[in-house]
ModelCIF file with pLDDT and N, C-alpha, C, O atoms, coordinates in Angstrom:
data_MODEL
#
_entry.id   MODEL 
#
_entity.id                         1 
_entity.type                       polymer 
_entity.pdbx_number_of_molecules   1 
#
_entity_poly.entity_id                      1 
_entity_poly.type                           'polypeptide(L)' 
_entity_poly.nstd_linkage                   no 
_entity_poly.nstd_monomer                   no 
_entity_poly.pdbx_seq_one_letter_code       MFRDHLRSHPEDRNTYEKVKRRLAKNDWNTWNEYANAKTECVMNILKKARNL 
_entity_poly.pdbx_seq_one_letter_code_can   MFRDHLRSHPEDRNTYEKVKRRLAKNDWNTWNEYANAKTECVMNILKKARNL 
_entity_poly.pdbx_strand_id                 A 
#
loop_
_entity_poly_seq.entity_id 
_entity_poly_seq.num 
_entity_poly_seq.mon_id 
_entity_poly_seq.hetero 
1 1  MET n 
1 2  PHE n 
1 3  ARG n 
1 4  ASP n 
1 5  HIS n 
1 6  LEU n 
1 7  ARG n 
1 8  SER n 
1 9  HIS n 
1 10 PRO n 
1 11 GLU n 
1 12 ASP n 
1 13 ARG n 
1 14 ASN n 
1 15 THR n 
1 16 TYR n 
1 17 GLU n 
1 18 LYS n 
1 19 VAL n 
1 20 LYS n 
1 21 ARG n 
1 22 ARG n 
1 23 LEU n 
1 24 ALA n 
1 25 LYS n 
1 26 ASN n 
1 27 ASP n 
1 28 TRP n 
1 29 ASN n 
1 30 THR n 
1 31 TRP n 
1 32 ASN n 
1 33 GLU n 
1 34 TYR n 
1 35 ALA n 
1 36 ASN n 
1 37 ALA n 
1 38 LYS n 
1 39 THR n 
1 40 GLU n 
1 41 CYS n 
1 42 VAL n 
1 43 MET n 
1 44 ASN n 
1 45 ILE n 
1 46 LEU n 
1 47 LYS n 
1 48 LYS n 
1 49 ALA n 
1 50 ARG n 
1 51 ASN n 
1 52 LEU n 
#
_struct_asym.id          A 
_struct_asym.entity_id   1 
#
loop_
_ma_qa_metric.id 
_ma_qa_metric.mode 
_ma_qa_metric.name 
_ma_qa_metric.software_group_id 
_ma_qa_metric.type 
1 global pLDDT . pLDDT 
2 local  pLDDT . pLDDT 
#
_ma_qa_metric_global.metric_id      1 
_ma_qa_metric_global.metric_value   96.77 
_ma_qa_metric_global.model_id       1 
_ma_qa_metric_global.ordinal_id     1 
#
loop_
_ma_qa_metric_local.label_asym_id 
_ma_qa_metric_local.label_comp_id 
_ma_qa_metric_local.label_seq_id 
_ma_qa_metric_local.metric_id 
_ma_qa_metric_local.metric_value 
_ma_qa_metric_local.model_id 
_ma_qa_metric_local.ordinal_id 
A MET 1  2 95.00 1 1  
A PHE 2  2 97.00 1 2  
A ARG 3  2 97.00 1 3  
A ASP 4  2 96.00 1 4  
A HIS 5  2 98.00 1 5  
A LEU 6  2 98.00 1 6  
A ARG 7  2 98.00 1 7  
A SER 8  2 97.00 1 8  
A HIS 9  2 98.00 1 9  
A PRO 10 2 98.00 1 10 
A GLU 11 2 98.00 1 11 
A ASP 12 2 98.00 1 12 
A ARG 13 2 98.00 1 13 
A ASN 14 2 98.00 1 14 
A THR 15 2 98.00 1 15 
A TYR 16 2 98.00 1 16 
A GLU 17 2 98.00 1 17 
A LYS 18 2 98.00 1 18 
A VAL 19 2 98.00 1 19 
A LYS 20 2 97.00 1 20 
A ARG 21 2 97.00 1 21 
A ARG 22 2 98.00 1 22 
A LEU 23 2 97.00 1 23 
A ALA 24 2 95.00 1 24 
A LYS 25 2 96.00 1 25 
A ASN 26 2 97.00 1 26 
A ASP 27 2 96.00 1 27 
A TRP 28 2 96.00 1 28 
A ASN 29 2 97.00 1 29 
A THR 30 2 96.00 1 30 
A TRP 31 2 94.00 1 31 
A ASN 32 2 97.00 1 32 
A GLU 33 2 97.00 1 33 
A TYR 34 2 96.00 1 34 
A ALA 35 2 96.00 1 35 
A ASN 36 2 97.00 1 36 
A ALA 37 2 98.00 1 37 
A LYS 38 2 97.00 1 38 
A THR 39 2 97.00 1 39 
A GLU 40 2 98.00 1 40 
A CYS 41 2 98.00 1 41 
A VAL 42 2 98.00 1 42 
A MET 43 2 98.00 1 43 
A ASN 44 2 98.00 1 44 
A ILE 45 2 98.00 1 45 
A LEU 46 2 97.00 1 46 
A LYS 47 2 97.00 1 47 
A LYS 48 2 96.00 1 48 
A ALA 49 2 96.00 1 49 
A ARG 50 2 96.00 1 50 
A ASN 51 2 94.00 1 51 
A LEU 52 2 83.00 1 52 
#
loop_
_atom_site.group_PDB 
_atom_site.id 
_atom_site.type_symbol 
_atom_site.label_atom_id 
_atom_site.label_alt_id 
_atom_site.label_comp_id 
_atom_site.label_asym_id 
_atom_site.label_entity_id 
_atom_site.label_seq_id 
_atom_site.pdbx_PDB_ins_code 
_atom_site.Cartn_x 
_atom_site.Cartn_y 
_atom_site.Cartn_z 
_atom_site.occupancy 
_atom_site.B_iso_or_equiv 
_atom_site.pdbx_formal_charge 
_atom_site.auth_seq_id 
_atom_site.auth_comp_id 
_atom_site.auth_asym_id 
_atom_site.auth_atom_id 
_atom_site.pdbx_PDB_model_num 
ATOM 1   N N  . MET A 1 1  ? -24.040 -41.355 -275.066 1.00 95.00 ? 1  MET A N  1 
ATOM 2   C CA . MET A 1 1  ? -24.524 -42.628 -274.576 1.00 95.00 ? 1  MET A CA 1 
ATOM 3   C C  . MET A 1 1  ? -24.534 -42.641 -273.042 1.00 95.00 ? 1  MET A C  1 
ATOM 4   O O  . MET A 1 1  ? -25.484 -43.124 -272.426 1.00 95.00 ? 1  MET A O  1 
ATOM 5   N N  . PHE A 1 2  ? -23.477 -42.110 -272.441 1.00 97.00 ? 2  PHE A N  1 
ATOM 6   C CA . PHE A 1 2  ? -23.386 -42.100 -270.981 1.00 97.00 ? 2  PHE A CA 1 
ATOM 7   C C  . PHE A 1 2  ? -24.532 -41.283 -270.378 1.00 97.00 ? 2  PHE A C  1 
ATOM 8   O O  . PHE A 1 2  ? -25.228 -41.751 -269.477 1.00 97.00 ? 2  PHE A O  1 
ATOM 9   N N  . ARG A 1 3  ? -24.717 -40.077 -270.874 1.00 97.00 ? 3  ARG A N  1 
ATOM 10  C CA . ARG A 1 3  ? -25.784 -39.209 -270.365 1.00 97.00 ? 3  ARG A CA 1 
ATOM 11  C C  . ARG A 1 3  ? -27.158 -39.846 -270.546 1.00 97.00 ? 3  ARG A C  1 
ATOM 12  O O  . ARG A 1 3  ? -27.974 -39.842 -269.625 1.00 97.00 ? 3  ARG A O  1 
ATOM 13  N N  . ASP A 1 4  ? -27.408 -40.388 -271.721 1.00 96.00 ? 4  ASP A N  1 
ATOM 14  C CA . ASP A 1 4  ? -28.705 -41.010 -271.999 1.00 96.00 ? 4  ASP A CA 1 
ATOM 15  C C  . ASP A 1 4  ? -28.951 -42.205 -271.077 1.00 96.00 ? 4  ASP A C  1 
ATOM 16  O O  . ASP A 1 4  ? -30.067 -42.412 -270.599 1.00 96.00 ? 4  ASP A O  1 
ATOM 17  N N  . HIS A 1 5  ? -27.912 -42.978 -270.835 1.00 98.00 ? 5  HIS A N  1 
ATOM 18  C CA . HIS A 1 5  ? -28.042 -44.129 -269.946 1.00 98.00 ? 5  HIS A CA 1 
ATOM 19  C C  . HIS A 1 5  ? -28.397 -43.661 -268.531 1.00 98.00 ? 5  HIS A C  1 
ATOM 20  O O  . HIS A 1 5  ? -29.290 -44.224 -267.898 1.00 98.00 ? 5  HIS A O  1 
ATOM 21  N N  . LEU A 1 6  ? -27.704 -42.637 -268.038 1.00 98.00 ? 6  LEU A N  1 
ATOM 22  C CA . LEU A 1 6  ? -27.997 -42.138 -266.698 1.00 98.00 ? 6  LEU A CA 1 
ATOM 23  C C  . LEU A 1 6  ? -29.419 -41.614 -266.596 1.00 98.00 ? 6  LEU A C  1 
ATOM 24  O O  . LEU A 1 6  ? -30.070 -41.775 -265.564 1.00 98.00 ? 6  LEU A O  1 
ATOM 25  N N  . ARG A 1 7  ? -29.898 -40.993 -267.651 1.00 98.00 ? 7  ARG A N  1 
ATOM 26  C CA . ARG A 1 7  ? -31.257 -40.456 -267.639 1.00 98.00 ? 7  ARG A CA 1 
ATOM 27  C C  . ARG A 1 7  ? -32.309 -41.550 -267.536 1.00 98.00 ? 7  ARG A C  1 
ATOM 28  O O  . ARG A 1 7  ? -33.377 -41.332 -266.964 1.00 98.00 ? 7  ARG A O  1 
ATOM 29  N N  . SER A 1 8  ? -32.020 -42.704 -268.075 1.00 97.00 ? 8  SER A N  1 
ATOM 30  C CA . SER A 1 8  ? -33.026 -43.768 -268.090 1.00 97.00 ? 8  SER A CA 1 
ATOM 31  C C  . SER A 1 8  ? -32.746 -44.895 -267.083 1.00 97.00 ? 8  SER A C  1 
ATOM 32  O O  . SER A 1 8  ? -33.506 -45.861 -267.020 1.00 97.00 ? 8  SER A O  1 
ATOM 33  N N  . HIS A 1 9  ? -31.675 -44.783 -266.304 1.00 98.00 ? 9  HIS A N  1 
ATOM 34  C CA . HIS A 1 9  ? -31.328 -45.806 -265.317 1.00 98.00 ? 9  HIS A CA 1 
ATOM 35  C C  . HIS A 1 9  ? -30.987 -45.147 -263.975 1.00 98.00 ? 9  HIS A C  1 
ATOM 36  O O  . HIS A 1 9  ? -29.824 -44.856 -263.692 1.00 98.00 ? 9  HIS A O  1 
ATOM 37  N N  . PRO A 1 10 ? -32.003 -44.921 -263.169 1.00 98.00 ? 10 PRO A N  1 
ATOM 38  C CA . PRO A 1 10 ? -31.785 -44.202 -261.908 1.00 98.00 ? 10 PRO A CA 1 
ATOM 39  C C  . PRO A 1 10 ? -30.775 -44.852 -260.971 1.00 98.00 ? 10 PRO A C  1 
ATOM 40  O O  . PRO A 1 10 ? -30.087 -44.149 -260.231 1.00 98.00 ? 10 PRO A O  1 
ATOM 41  N N  . GLU A 1 11 ? -30.672 -46.166 -260.985 1.00 98.00 ? 11 GLU A N  1 
ATOM 42  C CA . GLU A 1 11 ? -29.725 -46.822 -260.086 1.00 98.00 ? 11 GLU A CA 1 
ATOM 43  C C  . GLU A 1 11 ? -28.285 -46.462 -260.446 1.00 98.00 ? 11 GLU A C  1 
ATOM 44  O O  . GLU A 1 11 ? -27.464 -46.237 -259.557 1.00 98.00 ? 11 GLU A O  1 
ATOM 45  N N  . ASP A 1 12 ? -27.976 -46.407 -261.731 1.00 98.00 ? 12 ASP A N  1 
ATOM 46  C CA . ASP A 1 12 ? -26.630 -46.009 -262.159 1.00 98.00 ? 12 ASP A CA 1 
ATOM 47  C C  . ASP A 1 12 ? -26.408 -44.515 -261.947 1.00 98.00 ? 12 ASP A C  1 
ATOM 48  O O  . ASP A 1 12 ? -25.305 -44.088 -261.607 1.00 98.00 ? 12 ASP A O  1 
ATOM 49  N N  . ARG A 1 13 ? -27.442 -43.734 -262.146 1.00 98.00 ? 13 ARG A N  1 
ATOM 50  C CA . ARG A 1 13 ? -27.350 -42.284 -261.906 1.00 98.00 ? 13 ARG A CA 1 
ATOM 51  C C  . ARG A 1 13 ? -27.036 -42.037 -260.436 1.00 98.00 ? 13 ARG A C  1 
ATOM 52  O O  . ARG A 1 13 ? -26.209 -41.184 -260.115 1.00 98.00 ? 13 ARG A O  1 
ATOM 53  N N  . ASN A 1 14 ? -27.689 -42.776 -259.537 1.00 98.00 ? 14 ASN A N  1 
ATOM 54  C CA . ASN A 1 14 ? -27.436 -42.617 -258.099 1.00 98.00 ? 14 ASN A CA 1 
ATOM 55  C C  . ASN A 1 14 ? -26.024 -43.050 -257.728 1.00 98.00 ? 14 ASN A C  1 
ATOM 56  O O  . ASN A 1 14 ? -25.369 -42.408 -256.907 1.00 98.00 ? 14 ASN A O  1 
ATOM 57  N N  . THR A 1 15 ? -25.563 -44.126 -258.325 1.00 98.00 ? 15 THR A N  1 
ATOM 58  C CA . THR A 1 15 ? -24.194 -44.585 -258.077 1.00 98.00 ? 15 THR A CA 1 
ATOM 59  C C  . THR A 1 15 ? -23.198 -43.521 -258.504 1.00 98.00 ? 15 THR A C  1 
ATOM 60  O O  . THR A 1 15 ? -22.272 -43.195 -257.761 1.00 98.00 ? 15 THR A O  1 
ATOM 61  N N  . TYR A 1 16 ? -23.385 -42.984 -259.692 1.00 98.00 ? 16 TYR A N  1 
ATOM 62  C CA . TYR A 1 16 ? -22.485 -41.958 -260.215 1.00 98.00 ? 16 TYR A CA 1 
ATOM 63  C C  . TYR A 1 16 ? -22.518 -40.707 -259.323 1.00 98.00 ? 16 TYR A C  1 
ATOM 64  O O  . TYR A 1 16 ? -21.479 -40.111 -259.043 1.00 98.00 ? 16 TYR A O  1 
ATOM 65  N N  . GLU A 1 17 ? -23.696 -40.327 -258.890 1.00 98.00 ? 17 GLU A N  1 
ATOM 66  C CA . GLU A 1 17 ? -23.834 -39.167 -258.016 1.00 98.00 ? 17 GLU A CA 1 
ATOM 67  C C  . GLU A 1 17 ? -23.083 -39.384 -256.701 1.00 98.00 ? 17 GLU A C  1 
ATOM 68  O O  . GLU A 1 17 ? -22.394 -38.481 -256.224 1.00 98.00 ? 17 GLU A O  1 
ATOM 69  N N  . LYS A 1 18 ? -23.212 -40.565 -256.120 1.00 98.00 ? 18 LYS A N  1 
ATOM 70  C CA . LYS A 1 18 ? -22.526 -40.868 -254.857 1.00 98.00 ? 18 LYS A CA 1 
ATOM 71  C C  . LYS A 1 18 ? -21.012 -40.807 -255.019 1.00 98.00 ? 18 LYS A C  1 
ATOM 72  O O  . LYS A 1 18 ? -20.308 -40.277 -254.159 1.00 98.00 ? 18 LYS A O  1 
ATOM 73  N N  . VAL A 1 19 ? -20.517 -41.352 -256.126 1.00 98.00 ? 19 VAL A N  1 
ATOM 74  C CA . VAL A 1 19 ? -19.074 -41.315 -256.392 1.00 98.00 ? 19 VAL A CA 1 
ATOM 75  C C  . VAL A 1 19 ? -18.608 -39.870 -256.521 1.00 98.00 ? 19 VAL A C  1 
ATOM 76  O O  . VAL A 1 19 ? -17.602 -39.481 -255.928 1.00 98.00 ? 19 VAL A O  1 
ATOM 77  N N  . LYS A 1 20 ? -19.338 -39.081 -257.294 1.00 97.00 ? 20 LYS A N  1 
ATOM 78  C CA . LYS A 1 20 ? -18.955 -37.683 -257.486 1.00 97.00 ? 20 LYS A CA 1 
ATOM 79  C C  . LYS A 1 20 ? -18.980 -36.906 -256.173 1.00 97.00 ? 20 LYS A C  1 
ATOM 80  O O  . LYS A 1 20 ? -18.082 -36.107 -255.908 1.00 97.00 ? 20 LYS A O  1 
ATOM 81  N N  . ARG A 1 21 ? -19.995 -37.134 -255.357 1.00 97.00 ? 21 ARG A N  1 
ATOM 82  C CA . ARG A 1 21 ? -20.079 -36.417 -254.074 1.00 97.00 ? 21 ARG A CA 1 
ATOM 83  C C  . ARG A 1 21 ? -18.944 -36.822 -253.135 1.00 97.00 ? 21 ARG A C  1 
ATOM 84  O O  . ARG A 1 21 ? -18.377 -35.980 -252.438 1.00 97.00 ? 21 ARG A O  1 
ATOM 85  N N  . ARG A 1 22 ? -18.617 -38.114 -253.120 1.00 98.00 ? 22 ARG A N  1 
ATOM 86  C CA . ARG A 1 22 ? -17.509 -38.582 -252.271 1.00 98.00 ? 22 ARG A CA 1 
ATOM 87  C C  . ARG A 1 22 ? -16.190 -37.980 -252.733 1.00 98.00 ? 22 ARG A C  1 
ATOM 88  O O  . ARG A 1 22 ? -15.386 -37.525 -251.920 1.00 98.00 ? 22 ARG A O  1 
ATOM 89  N N  . LEU A 1 23 ? -15.973 -37.980 -254.052 1.00 97.00 ? 23 LEU A N  1 
ATOM 90  C CA . LEU A 1 23 ? -14.727 -37.452 -254.593 1.00 97.00 ? 23 LEU A CA 1 
ATOM 91  C C  . LEU A 1 23 ? -14.633 -35.937 -254.440 1.00 97.00 ? 23 LEU A C  1 
ATOM 92  O O  . LEU A 1 23 ? -13.535 -35.398 -254.294 1.00 97.00 ? 23 LEU A O  1 
ATOM 93  N N  . ALA A 1 24 ? -15.757 -35.253 -254.471 1.00 95.00 ? 24 ALA A N  1 
ATOM 94  C CA . ALA A 1 24 ? -15.759 -33.794 -254.357 1.00 95.00 ? 24 ALA A CA 1 
ATOM 95  C C  . ALA A 1 24 ? -15.245 -33.330 -252.994 1.00 95.00 ? 24 ALA A C  1 
ATOM 96  O O  . ALA A 1 24 ? -14.820 -32.184 -252.847 1.00 95.00 ? 24 ALA A O  1 
ATOM 97  N N  . LYS A 1 25 ? -15.283 -34.208 -252.011 1.00 96.00 ? 25 LYS A N  1 
ATOM 98  C CA . LYS A 1 25 ? -14.797 -33.862 -250.676 1.00 96.00 ? 25 LYS A CA 1 
ATOM 99  C C  . LYS A 1 25 ? -13.275 -33.841 -250.595 1.00 96.00 ? 25 LYS A C  1 
ATOM 100 O O  . LYS A 1 25 ? -12.704 -33.289 -249.655 1.00 96.00 ? 25 LYS A O  1 
ATOM 101 N N  . ASN A 1 26 ? -12.625 -34.443 -251.581 1.00 97.00 ? 26 ASN A N  1 
ATOM 102 C CA . ASN A 1 26 ? -11.159 -34.492 -251.596 1.00 97.00 ? 26 ASN A CA 1 
ATOM 103 C C  . ASN A 1 26 ? -10.587 -33.166 -252.080 1.00 97.00 ? 26 ASN A C  1 
ATOM 104 O O  . ASN A 1 26 ? -11.265 -32.378 -252.739 1.00 97.00 ? 26 ASN A O  1 
ATOM 105 N N  . ASP A 1 27 ? -9.355  -32.945 -251.746 1.00 96.00 ? 27 ASP A N  1 
ATOM 106 C CA . ASP A 1 27 ? -8.646  -31.747 -252.181 1.00 96.00 ? 27 ASP A CA 1 
ATOM 107 C C  . ASP A 1 27 ? -7.737  -32.139 -253.355 1.00 96.00 ? 27 ASP A C  1 
ATOM 108 O O  . ASP A 1 27 ? -6.638  -32.653 -253.149 1.00 96.00 ? 27 ASP A O  1 
ATOM 109 N N  . TRP A 1 28 ? -8.202  -31.893 -254.573 1.00 96.00 ? 28 TRP A N  1 
ATOM 110 C CA . TRP A 1 28 ? -7.483  -32.315 -255.779 1.00 96.00 ? 28 TRP A CA 1 
ATOM 111 C C  . TRP A 1 28 ? -6.518  -31.224 -256.233 1.00 96.00 ? 28 TRP A C  1 
ATOM 112 O O  . TRP A 1 28 ? -6.833  -30.035 -256.171 1.00 96.00 ? 28 TRP A O  1 
ATOM 113 N N  . ASN A 1 29 ? -5.340  -31.643 -256.690 1.00 97.00 ? 29 ASN A N  1 
ATOM 114 C CA . ASN A 1 29 ? -4.372  -30.686 -257.233 1.00 97.00 ? 29 ASN A CA 1 
ATOM 115 C C  . ASN A 1 29 ? -4.808  -30.194 -258.605 1.00 97.00 ? 29 ASN A C  1 
ATOM 116 O O  . ASN A 1 29 ? -4.587  -29.036 -258.961 1.00 97.00 ? 29 ASN A O  1 
ATOM 117 N N  . THR A 1 30 ? -5.432  -31.088 -259.372 1.00 96.00 ? 30 THR A N  1 
ATOM 118 C CA . THR A 1 30 ? -5.894  -30.722 -260.715 1.00 96.00 ? 30 THR A CA 1 
ATOM 119 C C  . THR A 1 30 ? -7.245  -31.384 -260.973 1.00 96.00 ? 30 THR A C  1 
ATOM 120 O O  . THR A 1 30 ? -7.612  -32.357 -260.314 1.00 96.00 ? 30 THR A O  1 
ATOM 121 N N  . TRP A 1 31 ? -7.977  -30.837 -261.946 1.00 94.00 ? 31 TRP A N  1 
ATOM 122 C CA . TRP A 1 31 ? -9.242  -31.456 -262.353 1.00 94.00 ? 31 TRP A CA 1 
ATOM 123 C C  . TRP A 1 31 ? -8.993  -32.823 -262.979 1.00 94.00 ? 31 TRP A C  1 
ATOM 124 O O  . TRP A 1 31 ? -9.853  -33.701 -262.915 1.00 94.00 ? 31 TRP A O  1 
ATOM 125 N N  . ASN A 1 32 ? -7.826  -33.007 -263.582 1.00 97.00 ? 32 ASN A N  1 
ATOM 126 C CA . ASN A 1 32 ? -7.513  -34.313 -264.170 1.00 97.00 ? 32 ASN A CA 1 
ATOM 127 C C  . ASN A 1 32 ? -7.460  -35.408 -263.116 1.00 97.00 ? 32 ASN A C  1 
ATOM 128 O O  . ASN A 1 32 ? -7.881  -36.535 -263.374 1.00 97.00 ? 32 ASN A O  1 
ATOM 129 N N  . GLU A 1 33 ? -6.952  -35.092 -261.943 1.00 97.00 ? 33 GLU A N  1 
ATOM 130 C CA . GLU A 1 33 ? -6.930  -36.084 -260.868 1.00 97.00 ? 33 GLU A CA 1 
ATOM 131 C C  . GLU A 1 33 ? -8.349  -36.488 -260.488 1.00 97.00 ? 33 GLU A C  1 
ATOM 132 O O  . GLU A 1 33 ? -8.634  -37.667 -260.280 1.00 97.00 ? 33 GLU A O  1 
ATOM 133 N N  . TYR A 1 34 ? -9.227  -35.508 -260.401 1.00 96.00 ? 34 TYR A N  1 
ATOM 134 C CA . TYR A 1 34 ? -10.634 -35.775 -260.094 1.00 96.00 ? 34 TYR A CA 1 
ATOM 135 C C  . TYR A 1 34 ? -11.261 -36.625 -261.191 1.00 96.00 ? 34 TYR A C  1 
ATOM 136 O O  . TYR A 1 34 ? -11.940 -37.612 -260.906 1.00 96.00 ? 34 TYR A O  1 
ATOM 137 N N  . ALA A 1 35 ? -11.033 -36.243 -262.442 1.00 96.00 ? 35 ALA A N  1 
ATOM 138 C CA . ALA A 1 35 ? -11.588 -36.992 -263.570 1.00 96.00 ? 35 ALA A CA 1 
ATOM 139 C C  . ALA A 1 35 ? -11.059 -38.422 -263.582 1.00 96.00 ? 35 ALA A C  1 
ATOM 140 O O  . ALA A 1 35 ? -11.817 -39.362 -263.820 1.00 96.00 ? 35 ALA A O  1 
ATOM 141 N N  . ASN A 1 36 ? -9.788  -38.587 -263.331 1.00 97.00 ? 36 ASN A N  1 
ATOM 142 C CA . ASN A 1 36 ? -9.205  -39.932 -263.300 1.00 97.00 ? 36 ASN A CA 1 
ATOM 143 C C  . ASN A 1 36 ? -9.803  -40.779 -262.181 1.00 97.00 ? 36 ASN A C  1 
ATOM 144 O O  . ASN A 1 36 ? -9.970  -41.989 -262.333 1.00 97.00 ? 36 ASN A O  1 
ATOM 145 N N  . ALA A 1 37 ? -10.120 -40.146 -261.071 1.00 98.00 ? 37 ALA A N  1 
ATOM 146 C CA . ALA A 1 37 ? -10.700 -40.878 -259.949 1.00 98.00 ? 37 ALA A CA 1 
ATOM 147 C C  . ALA A 1 37 ? -12.101 -41.403 -260.275 1.00 98.00 ? 37 ALA A C  1 
ATOM 148 O O  . ALA A 1 37 ? -12.540 -42.402 -259.706 1.00 98.00 ? 37 ALA A O  1 
ATOM 149 N N  . LYS A 1 38 ? -12.795 -40.732 -261.188 1.00 97.00 ? 38 LYS A N  1 
ATOM 150 C CA . LYS A 1 38 ? -14.146 -41.159 -261.585 1.00 97.00 ? 38 LYS A CA 1 
ATOM 151 C C  . LYS A 1 38 ? -14.124 -42.225 -262.686 1.00 97.00 ? 38 LYS A C  1 
ATOM 152 O O  . LYS A 1 38 ? -15.159 -42.823 -262.981 1.00 97.00 ? 38 LYS A O  1 
ATOM 153 N N  . THR A 1 39 ? -12.985 -42.463 -263.282 1.00 97.00 ? 39 THR A N  1 
ATOM 154 C CA . THR A 1 39 ? -12.885 -43.303 -264.474 1.00 97.00 ? 39 THR A CA 1 
ATOM 155 C C  . THR A 1 39 ? -13.469 -44.694 -264.292 1.00 97.00 ? 39 THR A C  1 
ATOM 156 O O  . THR A 1 39 ? -14.205 -45.163 -265.161 1.00 97.00 ? 39 THR A O  1 
ATOM 157 N N  . GLU A 1 40 ? -13.167 -45.358 -263.204 1.00 98.00 ? 40 GLU A N  1 
ATOM 158 C CA . GLU A 1 40 ? -13.658 -46.728 -263.011 1.00 98.00 ? 40 GLU A CA 1 
ATOM 159 C C  . GLU A 1 40 ? -15.187 -46.762 -262.994 1.00 98.00 ? 40 GLU A C  1 
ATOM 160 O O  . GLU A 1 40 ? -15.798 -47.626 -263.623 1.00 98.00 ? 40 GLU A O  1 
ATOM 161 N N  . CYS A 1 41 ? -15.792 -45.837 -262.286 1.00 98.00 ? 41 CYS A N  1 
ATOM 162 C CA . CYS A 1 41 ? -17.252 -45.769 -262.228 1.00 98.00 ? 41 CYS A CA 1 
ATOM 163 C C  . CYS A 1 41 ? -17.833 -45.490 -263.614 1.00 98.00 ? 41 CYS A C  1 
ATOM 164 O O  . CYS A 1 41 ? -18.780 -46.151 -264.040 1.00 98.00 ? 41 CYS A O  1 
ATOM 165 N N  . VAL A 1 42 ? -17.271 -44.525 -264.305 1.00 98.00 ? 42 VAL A N  1 
ATOM 166 C CA . VAL A 1 42 ? -17.754 -44.166 -265.644 1.00 98.00 ? 42 VAL A CA 1 
ATOM 167 C C  . VAL A 1 42 ? -17.630 -45.351 -266.592 1.00 98.00 ? 42 VAL A C  1 
ATOM 168 O O  . VAL A 1 42 ? -18.555 -45.639 -267.352 1.00 98.00 ? 42 VAL A O  1 
ATOM 169 N N  . MET A 1 43 ? -16.509 -46.030 -266.553 1.00 98.00 ? 43 MET A N  1 
ATOM 170 C CA . MET A 1 43 ? -16.297 -47.166 -267.461 1.00 98.00 ? 43 MET A CA 1 
ATOM 171 C C  . MET A 1 43 ? -17.277 -48.303 -267.155 1.00 98.00 ? 43 MET A C  1 
ATOM 172 O O  . MET A 1 43 ? -17.771 -48.955 -268.074 1.00 98.00 ? 43 MET A O  1 
ATOM 173 N N  . ASN A 1 44 ? -17.558 -48.540 -265.889 1.00 98.00 ? 44 ASN A N  1 
ATOM 174 C CA . ASN A 1 44 ? -18.530 -49.583 -265.527 1.00 98.00 ? 44 ASN A CA 1 
ATOM 175 C C  . ASN A 1 44 ? -19.920 -49.240 -266.051 1.00 98.00 ? 44 ASN A C  1 
ATOM 176 O O  . ASN A 1 44 ? -20.630 -50.110 -266.555 1.00 98.00 ? 44 ASN A O  1 
ATOM 177 N N  . ILE A 1 45 ? -20.303 -47.987 -265.932 1.00 98.00 ? 45 ILE A N  1 
ATOM 178 C CA . ILE A 1 45 ? -21.613 -47.569 -266.429 1.00 98.00 ? 45 ILE A CA 1 
ATOM 179 C C  . ILE A 1 45 ? -21.657 -47.635 -267.956 1.00 98.00 ? 45 ILE A C  1 
ATOM 180 O O  . ILE A 1 45 ? -22.662 -48.062 -268.524 1.00 98.00 ? 45 ILE A O  1 
ATOM 181 N N  . LEU A 1 46 ? -20.598 -47.223 -268.614 1.00 97.00 ? 46 LEU A N  1 
ATOM 182 C CA . LEU A 1 46 ? -20.549 -47.305 -270.080 1.00 97.00 ? 46 LEU A CA 1 
ATOM 183 C C  . LEU A 1 46 ? -20.644 -48.751 -270.554 1.00 97.00 ? 46 LEU A C  1 
ATOM 184 O O  . LEU A 1 46 ? -21.296 -49.041 -271.557 1.00 97.00 ? 46 LEU A O  1 
ATOM 185 N N  . LYS A 1 47 ? -19.999 -49.645 -269.836 1.00 97.00 ? 47 LYS A N  1 
ATOM 186 C CA . LYS A 1 47 ? -20.057 -51.072 -270.194 1.00 97.00 ? 47 LYS A CA 1 
ATOM 187 C C  . LYS A 1 47 ? -21.513 -51.561 -270.143 1.00 97.00 ? 47 LYS A C  1 
ATOM 188 O O  . LYS A 1 47 ? -21.970 -52.276 -271.035 1.00 97.00 ? 47 LYS A O  1 
ATOM 189 N N  . LYS A 1 48 ? -22.224 -51.165 -269.091 1.00 96.00 ? 48 LYS A N  1 
ATOM 190 C CA . LYS A 1 48 ? -23.640 -51.537 -268.974 1.00 96.00 ? 48 LYS A CA 1 
ATOM 191 C C  . LYS A 1 48 ? -24.447 -50.956 -270.136 1.00 96.00 ? 48 LYS A C  1 
ATOM 192 O O  . LYS A 1 48 ? -25.284 -51.638 -270.727 1.00 96.00 ? 48 LYS A O  1 
ATOM 193 N N  . ALA A 1 49 ? -24.185 -49.695 -270.451 1.00 96.00 ? 49 ALA A N  1 
ATOM 194 C CA . ALA A 1 49 ? -24.928 -49.014 -271.519 1.00 96.00 ? 49 ALA A CA 1 
ATOM 195 C C  . ALA A 1 49 ? -24.707 -49.708 -272.860 1.00 96.00 ? 49 ALA A C  1 
ATOM 196 O O  . ALA A 1 49 ? -25.645 -49.831 -273.648 1.00 96.00 ? 49 ALA A O  1 
ATOM 197 N N  . ARG A 1 50 ? -23.505 -50.157 -273.126 1.00 96.00 ? 50 ARG A N  1 
ATOM 198 C CA . ARG A 1 50 ? -23.204 -50.823 -274.394 1.00 96.00 ? 50 ARG A CA 1 
ATOM 199 C C  . ARG A 1 50 ? -23.848 -52.204 -274.490 1.00 96.00 ? 50 ARG A C  1 
ATOM 200 O O  . ARG A 1 50 ? -24.139 -52.687 -275.585 1.00 96.00 ? 50 ARG A O  1 
ATOM 201 N N  . ASN A 1 51 ? -24.067 -52.832 -273.344 1.00 94.00 ? 51 ASN A N  1 
ATOM 202 C CA . ASN A 1 51 ? -24.618 -54.188 -273.345 1.00 94.00 ? 51 ASN A CA 1 
ATOM 203 C C  . ASN A 1 51 ? -26.149 -54.223 -273.373 1.00 94.00 ? 51 ASN A C  1 
ATOM 204 O O  . ASN A 1 51 ? -26.743 -55.300 -273.401 1.00 94.00 ? 51 ASN A O  1 
ATOM 205 N N  . LEU A 1 52 ? -26.776 -53.070 -273.367 1.00 83.00 ? 52 LEU A N  1 
ATOM 206 C CA . LEU A 1 52 ? -28.248 -53.055 -273.400 1.00 83.00 ? 52 LEU A CA 1 
ATOM 207 C C  . LEU A 1 52 ? -28.773 -53.151 -274.808 1.00 83.00 ? 52 LEU A C  1 
ATOM 208 O O  . LEU A 1 52 ? -29.986 -53.152 -275.016 1.00 83.00 ? 52 LEU A O  1 
#
């Protein structure tokens, strides 16, 4: 659902891309820290996808 939503909603895809690029500049101890940092953005996009 997340992938399909991003494919059909460029504004959310751009938001997600910006978050990922900003977070990629950080020096993470683990991939889990990186994944956790993206959680709020992912959950907001999923909420939108479910409400369509």
